[in-house]
C-alpha positions, 0 to 999 in steps of 0.5 A: 499499499502505497502512503497517501500524499499530505498537504502541508500542515494548515497551522503552520506551514510545515511539511514534517508530517506523520500518521498516528495510530491510536486504538478504539475501543468499544465492548471488548473489540478494538480497532485502530483509528489514524490521524496525521501529525505535524512535526513542527507545531503538533497539530493534528486532525483527519482521524479515520479508520485507514490512512487514506480517509485521515490523508483525506480529511487532513488535506481538506484543510488547507485551502491554498486560494485562501492562504494565498490570500492571508500572506498577500493581506500580510504583505501588505500590513508588513509594507505599511508598517516599514 
């Protein structure tokens, strides 16, 4: 099975990411639940019963157009303060 591609961290922009796994338990049964975690800021999200599901949820968190807009606004404010 191939490891799913992950977008940069939506919290800090980091790219050092990992899949974590916890065991869910209920009435004598247990199953894995996967999530994605950023090693830079420890932000995590995207739980799912498979790594592919966790990756899909993680990747939905990044909205490149909105990030670009916020970066442009930041740059304009920084320039105004100079």
